[in-house]
NUMARZA-654561 format. One record per residue (C-alpha): residue in three letters; x, y, z; residue number from 1. Coordinates in nm, 2 decimals. Example, Ala and Ser with C-alpha at 12.3 -4.5 7.8 and 13.67 -1.06 7.14 Angstrom:
! NUMARZA-654561
REC resn      x      y      z resi
REC  ALA   1.23  -0.45   0.78    1
REC  SER   1.37  -0.11   0.71    2
This chain:
! NUMARZA-654561
REC resn      x      y      z resi
REC  MET  10.35  13.32  10.22    1
REC  GLU  10.71  13.31  10.11    2
REC  ALA  10.76  12.96  10.26    3
REC  VAL  10.46  12.83  10.07    4
REC  ILE  10.59  12.98   9.75    5
REC  GLU  10.93  12.82   9.80    6
REC  HIS  10.77  12.48   9.88    7
REC  LEU  10.54  12.49   9.57    8
REC  SER  10.82  12.60   9.35    9
REC  ALA  11.05  12.32   9.47   10
REC  ARG  10.78  12.04   9.45   11
REC  LYS  10.61  12.16   9.13   12
REC  ILE  10.30  11.94   9.19   13
REC  ILE  10.01  11.95   9.43   14
REC  PRO   9.80  11.64   9.45   15
REC  ILE   9.43  11.72   9.51   16
REC  ALA   9.24  11.48   9.74   17
REC  ILE   8.87  11.45   9.84   18
REC  PHE   8.78  11.24  10.14   19
REC  ASP   8.44  11.10  10.23   20
REC  ASP   8.61  10.93  10.53   21
REC  PRO   8.87  11.15  10.71   22
REC  GLU   9.04  10.83  10.84   23
REC  LYS   9.18  10.78  10.49   24
REC  ALA   9.37  11.11  10.50   25
REC  VAL   9.67  10.98  10.69   26
REC  PRO   9.74  10.67  10.48   27
REC  LEU   9.69  10.88  10.17   28
REC  SER   9.95  11.12  10.29   29
REC  ARG  10.19  10.84  10.36   30
REC  ALA  10.14  10.71  10.01   31
REC  LEU  10.22  11.05   9.87   32
REC  LEU  10.53  11.07  10.08   33
REC  ALA  10.64  10.73   9.97   34
REC  GLY  10.61  10.86   9.61   35
REC  GLY  10.83  11.16   9.68   36
REC  CYS  10.57  11.43   9.74   37
REC  ASP  10.52  11.61  10.08   38
REC  ILE  10.24  11.83   9.99   39
REC  VAL   9.86  11.78   9.94   40
REC  GLU   9.55  11.99   9.88   41
REC  ILE   9.24  11.87  10.06   42
REC  SER   8.93  11.99   9.88   43
REC  PHE   8.65  12.15  10.08   44
REC  ARG   8.40  11.99   9.83   45
REC  SER   8.36  11.73  10.11   46
REC  PRO   8.23  11.80  10.46   47
REC  SER   8.51  11.58  10.58   48
REC  ALA   8.78  11.83  10.47   49
REC  ALA   8.86  12.00  10.79   50
REC  ALA   8.87  11.67  10.99   51
REC  SER   9.10  11.52  10.72   52
REC  ILE   9.34  11.82  10.74   53
REC  ALA   9.35  11.80  11.12   54
REC  ASN   9.43  11.42  11.10   55
REC  ILE   9.72  11.48  10.86   56
REC  VAL   9.86  11.77  11.07   57
REC  ALA   9.85  11.56  11.38   58
REC  ASP   9.99  11.23  11.24   59
REC  VAL  10.20  11.33  10.94   60
REC  PRO  10.36  11.66  11.05   61
REC  GLU  10.61  11.65  10.76   62
REC  MET  10.33  11.70  10.52   63
REC  VAL  10.24  12.05  10.40   64
REC  VAL   9.86  12.05  10.38   65
REC  GLY   9.66  12.30  10.18   66
REC  ALA   9.28  12.36  10.19   67
REC  GLY   9.12  12.37   9.85   68
REC  SER   8.79  12.49   9.71   69
REC  ILE   8.78  12.77   9.97   70
REC  LEU   8.47  12.97   9.89   71
REC  SER   8.37  13.15  10.20   72
REC  VAL   8.49  13.33  10.51   73
REC  GLU   8.37  13.04  10.71   74
REC  ASP   8.59  12.80  10.50   75
REC  VAL   8.89  13.02  10.58   76
REC  SER   8.82  12.99  10.95   77
REC  LEU   8.77  12.61  10.93   78
REC  ALA   9.08  12.56  10.72   79
REC  ALA   9.30  12.77  10.94   80
REC  SER   9.16  12.61  11.26   81
REC  ALA   9.23  12.26  11.13   82
REC  GLY   9.59  12.35  11.07   83
REC  ALA   9.61  12.40  10.70   84
REC  GLY   9.93  12.57  10.58   85
REC  PHE   9.75  12.76  10.30   86
REC  GLY   9.42  12.79  10.13   87
REC  ILE   9.34  12.79   9.76   88
REC  SER   9.02  12.89   9.57   89
REC  PRO   8.88  12.84   9.22   90
REC  GLY   8.78  13.20   9.20   91
REC  PHE   8.84  13.55   9.34   92
REC  ASP   8.61  13.68   9.63   93
REC  PRO   8.74  14.00   9.79   94
REC  ALA   8.57  13.91  10.12   95
REC  VAL   8.75  13.57  10.13   96
REC  VAL   9.08  13.73  10.05   97
REC  LYS   9.03  13.99  10.32   98
REC  ALA   8.94  13.73  10.58   99
REC  ALA   9.25  13.52  10.49  100
REC  THR   9.47  13.83  10.50  101
REC  GLU   9.34  13.94  10.84  102
REC  ALA   9.39  13.59  10.98  103
REC  GLY   9.74  13.57  10.85  104
REC  PHE   9.64  13.27  10.65  105
REC  PRO   9.84  13.22  10.32  106
REC  PHE   9.58  13.23  10.04  107
REC  ILE   9.59  13.16   9.66  108
REC  PRO   9.28  13.30   9.48  109
REC  GLY   9.16  13.17   9.15  110
REC  VAL   9.19  13.37   8.83  111
REC  LEU   9.10  13.31   8.46  112
REC  THR   9.14  13.65   8.28  113
REC  PRO   9.38  13.94   8.28  114
REC  SER   9.11  14.14   8.47  115
REC  ASN   9.11  13.87   8.74  116
REC  VAL   9.49  13.88   8.76  117
REC  THR   9.49  14.26   8.79  118
REC  GLN   9.22  14.25   9.07  119
REC  ALA   9.40  13.99   9.26  120
REC  LEU   9.73  14.17   9.24  121
REC  SER   9.56  14.49   9.37  122
REC  PHE   9.47  14.28   9.68  123
REC  GLY   9.83  14.18   9.73  124
REC  CYS   9.78  13.83   9.59  125
REC  ASP  10.10  13.76   9.41  126
REC  VAL  10.04  13.38   9.38  127
REC  GLN   9.72  13.30   9.19  128
REC  LYS   9.55  12.98   9.07  129
REC  PHE   9.47  12.96   8.70  130
REC  PHE   9.15  12.76   8.67  131
REC  PRO   9.02  12.57   8.48  132
REC  ALA   9.35  12.52   8.31  133
REC  GLU   9.32  12.25   8.04  134
REC  PRO   9.00  12.38   7.88  135
REC  MET   9.17  12.72   7.83  136
REC  GLY   9.51  12.59   7.73  137
REC  ALA   9.87  12.68   7.81  138
REC  ALA   9.89  12.91   7.50  139
REC  PHE   9.60  13.12   7.64  140
REC  LEU   9.77  13.15   7.97  141
REC  SER  10.11  13.24   7.83  142
REC  SER   9.94  13.51   7.60  143
REC  ALA   9.74  13.65   7.89  144
REC  LEU  10.04  13.68   8.12  145
REC  ALA  10.25  13.86   7.85  146
REC  ALA  10.08  14.18   7.98  147
REC  PHE  10.23  14.12   8.32  148
REC  THR  10.60  14.06   8.24  149
REC  HIS  10.68  14.38   8.44  150
REC  LYS  10.53  14.20   8.75  151
REC  PRO  10.80  13.95   8.84  152
REC  GLU  10.63  13.88   9.17  153
REC  LEU  10.33  13.72   8.99  154
REC  LYS  10.33  13.34   9.02  155
REC  ILE  10.08  13.09   8.90  156
REC  VAL   9.95  12.75   9.01  157
REC  ALA   9.78  12.58   8.71  158
REC  ALA   9.49  12.35   8.80  159
REC  GLY   9.20  12.18   8.62  160
REC  GLY   9.27  11.88   8.40  161
REC  VAL   9.64  11.85   8.47  162
REC  THR   9.77  11.51   8.38  163
REC  PRO  10.11  11.34   8.29  164
REC  GLU  10.04  11.41   7.93  165
REC  ASN  10.01  11.79   7.96  166
REC  ILE  10.20  11.89   8.28  167
REC  ALA  10.52  11.98   8.10  168
REC  SER  10.33  12.23   7.88  169
REC  TRP  10.20  12.41   8.19  170
REC  LEU  10.54  12.42   8.36  171
REC  SER  10.69  12.56   8.05  172
REC  VAL  10.49  12.88   8.11  173
REC  ARG  10.74  13.11   8.29  174
REC  GLN  10.51  13.22   8.57  175
REC  VAL  10.38  12.88   8.65  176
REC  ILE  10.56  12.75   8.96  177
REC  ALA  10.34  12.44   9.02  178
REC  CYS  10.04  12.24   8.90  179
REC  ALA   9.76  12.10   9.11  180
REC  SER   9.62  11.77   8.99  181
REC  SER   9.34  11.54   9.10  182
REC  TRP   9.49  11.27   8.86  183
REC  VAL   9.73  11.16   9.13  184
REC  CYS   9.48  11.04   9.38  185
REC  PRO   9.13  11.03   9.23  186
REC  ARG   8.83  10.97   9.46  187
REC  GLU   8.78  10.61   9.35  188
REC  MET   9.14  10.52   9.43  189
REC  VAL   9.12  10.68   9.77  190
REC  GLU   8.79  10.50   9.84  191
REC  ALA   8.94  10.17   9.73  192
REC  GLU   9.25  10.24   9.95  193
REC  ASP   9.48  10.18   9.66  194
REC  TRP   9.78  10.33   9.83  195
REC  GLY  10.03  10.15   9.62  196
REC  GLY   9.86  10.27   9.30  197
REC  ILE   9.86  10.63   9.43  198
REC  THR  10.23  10.61   9.52  199
REC  ALA  10.31  10.49   9.17  200
REC  ARG  10.11  10.78   9.02  201
REC  VAL  10.27  11.04   9.22  202
REC  GLN  10.62  10.90   9.15  203
REC  HIS  10.53  10.92   8.78  204
REC  LEU  10.41  11.28   8.79  205
REC  VAL  10.70  11.40   9.01  206
REC  SER  10.94  11.25   8.75  207
REC  ILE  10.78  11.43   8.46  208
REC  ALA  10.74  11.76   8.65  209
REC  HIS  11.11  11.77   8.75  210
REC  GLY  11.22  11.67   8.40  211
REC  ALA  11.01  11.95   8.24  212
């Protein structure tokens, strides 16, 4: 997990992609690389997720690939078998966390409240996903995390409505090491194979994130 933490902290952004056609995964990854980002989260909201991950792992080995929207023990198995470097979930399910831990699969559960954060920490989850971020606001997160200042190991990935207009506010929260965003490569741009447009978007977000 330490390698994942270091990578997320250095990159600061995680583009989120959903593929209906897994053959688009490789050109999407190359578009992200061209824009200066070597990490992507492939959402399991599509049945093509595992195949998309496997394609990237095979053809673009320099890319760090995460599996998103992990909701079940089966998802953990599929993601790990496909070669994902880590998994991330919108919520906290003890059975899923246990399965990931037993498989040695780096996993980031979702949290929203101090109670969620406490529960996740009790399961050894030092990196947590705050979701949905934008409806709650950075001020809410900062206030909630004030109760955990004695837990320096706690790190947060903010996700849900992250855009160029608000990413700096999220990265200003001390515990936030990265933001996951579907703005970079929305489904319609992927379907249209607008790789140049996606490269421009990721360059823009990377520039803002590293200037924050």
